[in-house]
C-alpha positions as a Markdown table, in Angstrom:
| # | Residue | x | y | z |
|---|---|---|---|---|
| 1 | Met | 3.7 | 14.0 | 4.8 |
| 2 | Lys | 4.8 | 12.9 | 1.3 |
| 3 | Leu | 6.7 | 9.7 | 0.7 |
| 4 | Thr | 8.7 | 8.9 | -2.3 |
| 5 | Met | 9.9 | 5.5 | -3.3 |
| 6 | Lys | 13.3 | 6.2 | -1.9 |
| 7 | Asn | 12.3 | 7.0 | 1.7 |
| 8 | Val | 9.7 | 4.2 | 2.3 |
| 9 | Arg | 11.1 | 1.7 | 4.7 |
| 10 | Val | 9.8 | -1.8 | 5.5 |
| 11 | Phe | 7.7 | -2.0 | 8.6 |
| 12 | Ser | 6.7 | -5.1 | 10.6 |
| 13 | Ile | 3.0 | -6.1 | 10.4 |
| 14 | Pro | 2.2 | -4.6 | 13.9 |
| 15 | Glu | 4.0 | -1.4 | 12.9 |
| 16 | Leu | 2.0 | -1.2 | 9.7 |
| 17 | Glu | -1.2 | -1.5 | 11.7 |
| 18 | Gln | -0.1 | 1.4 | 13.9 |
| 19 | Leu | 0.9 | 3.4 | 10.9 |
| 20 | Leu | -2.5 | 2.9 | 9.2 |
| 21 | Ala | -4.3 | 3.8 | 12.4 |
| 22 | Thr | -2.5 | 7.0 | 13.0 |
| 23 | Ser | -1.6 | 8.3 | 9.5 |
| 24 | Lys | -4.1 | 10.7 | 8.0 |
| 25 | Gly | -2.1 | 13.0 | 5.8 |
| 26 | Leu | 0.2 | 10.3 | 4.4 |
| 27 | Glu | 0.5 | 10.1 | 0.7 |
| 28 | Phe | 2.8 | 8.5 | -1.9 |
| 29 | Val | 4.3 | 10.5 | -4.7 |
| 30 | Ala | 5.3 | 8.6 | -7.8 |
| 31 | Glu | 6.3 | 9.9 | -11.2 |
| 32 | Asp | 4.4 | 7.3 | -13.3 |
| 33 | Thr | 2.5 | 4.1 | -13.2 |
| 34 | Ala | 5.5 | 1.9 | -13.8 |
| 35 | Glu | 7.1 | 3.2 | -10.6 |
| 36 | Val | 4.0 | 2.5 | -8.6 |
| 37 | Tyr | 3.8 | -1.0 | -10.0 |
| 38 | Ala | 7.5 | -1.6 | -9.2 |
| 39 | Trp | 6.9 | -0.4 | -5.6 |
| 40 | Ile | 3.9 | -2.6 | -5.2 |
| 41 | Ala | 5.8 | -5.7 | -6.5 |
| 42 | Gly | 8.7 | -4.9 | -4.2 |
| 43 | Thr | 6.4 | -4.4 | -1.2 |
| 44 | Leu | 4.7 | -7.7 | -1.8 |
| 45 | Lys | 8.0 | -9.5 | -2.3 |
| 46 | Gly | 9.5 | -7.8 | 0.8 |
| 47 | Tyr | 6.6 | -8.9 | 3.1 |
| 48 | Gly | 6.5 | -12.5 | 1.6 |
| 49 | Tyr | 2.9 | -11.9 | 0.7 |
| 50 | Arg | 2.3 | -15.5 | -0.4 |
| 51 | Lys | 3.3 | -16.9 | 3.1 |
| 52 | Leu | 1.3 | -14.3 | 5.1 |
| 53 | Arg | -1.9 | -15.2 | 7.1 |
| 54 | Lys | -5.2 | -13.7 | 6.1 |
| 55 | His | -5.2 | -10.9 | 8.6 |
| 56 | Glu | -1.6 | -10.0 | 7.7 |
| 57 | Arg | -2.5 | -9.9 | 4.0 |
| 58 | Gly | -5.3 | -7.5 | 4.8 |
| 59 | Val | -2.9 | -5.2 | 6.6 |
| 60 | Val | -0.5 | -5.3 | 3.6 |
| 61 | Ile | -3.4 | -4.6 | 1.2 |
| 62 | Ala | -4.6 | -1.7 | 3.3 |
| 63 | Tyr | -1.0 | -0.3 | 3.4 |
| 64 | Ile | -0.7 | -0.5 | -0.4 |
| 65 | Arg | -4.2 | 1.1 | -0.8 |
| 66 | Lys | -3.3 | 3.9 | 1.6 |
| 67 | Leu | 0.0 | 4.9 | -0.2 |
| 68 | Thr | -1.1 | 4.4 | -3.8 |
| 69 | Gly | -4.7 | 5.7 | -3.5 |
| 70 | Tyr | -5.9 | 2.7 | -5.6 |
| 71 | Ser | -9.3 | 1.2 | -5.0 |
| 72 | Leu | -9.7 | -2.2 | -3.4 |
| 73 | Pro | -10.7 | -4.0 | -6.6 |
| 74 | Gln | -7.7 | -2.6 | -8.5 |
| 75 | Thr | -5.3 | -3.4 | -5.7 |
| 76 | Lys | -6.6 | -7.0 | -5.5 |
| 77 | Arg | -6.4 | -7.3 | -9.3 |
| 78 | Leu | -2.8 | -6.1 | -9.3 |
| 79 | Ile | -1.9 | -8.4 | -6.4 |
| 80 | Gly | -3.5 | -11.4 | -8.2 |
| 81 | Arg | -1.5 | -10.6 | -11.3 |
| 82 | Trp | 1.7 | -10.4 | -9.1 |
| 83 | Val | 0.9 | -13.8 | -7.4 |
| 84 | Gln | 0.5 | -15.5 | -10.8 |
| 85 | Thr | 3.5 | -14.0 | -12.6 |
| 86 | Thr | 5.7 | -12.3 | -9.9 |
| 87 | Lys | 5.8 | -9.3 | -12.2 |
| 88 | Leu | 3.7 | -6.2 | -12.5 |
| 89 | Gln | 3.7 | -4.3 | -15.8 |
| 90 | Arg | 1.1 | -2.2 | -17.6 |
| 91 | Lys | -0.9 | -4.1 | -20.2 |
| 92 | Thr | -0.7 | -2.6 | -23.6 |
| 93 | Tyr | -4.0 | -1.4 | -25.1 |
| 94 | Glu | -5.3 | -3.7 | -27.8 |
| 95 | Arg | -8.2 | -2.3 | -29.8 |
| 96 | His | -10.7 | -4.8 | -31.0 |
| 97 | His | -11.3 | -4.7 | -34.8 |
| 98 | Phe | -14.5 | -6.1 | -36.2 |
| 99 | Asn | -14.4 | -7.9 | -39.5 |
| 100 | Gly | -15.8 | -5.9 | -42.4 |
| 101 | Met | -19.3 | -6.8 | -43.7 |
| 102 | Tyr | -18.0 | -7.2 | -47.2 |
| 103 | Ser | -14.7 | -8.3 | -48.5 |
| 104 | Arg | -12.7 | -6.7 | -51.4 |
| 105 | Ala | -13.8 | -9.5 | -53.6 |
| 106 | Asp | -17.4 | -8.4 | -53.4 |
| 107 | Gly | -16.5 | -5.3 | -55.3 |
| 108 | Cys | -18.0 | -2.8 | -52.9 |
């Protein structure tokens, strides 16, 4: 069964537990990373992630992992970023540039 962003409904925590226990062929189809990040942010906001108890948070994390296919460290990193800023956006790549050994004044 494939789910797109438009046909994923909000479940209660006990329903999520049942869904995770019984769903084997469930996968999430997204066009790009921005769509996945928006879905994760909406899911966390919809469940009131900050107010959930520890067990309930674990169920929500498992649900996000199941549908996105992300690893546990990446999922927790994204959730941590959402908790701090309430936004999820891709970080832009910034290449590190080392200083040159010599300056132009050295004449090399």
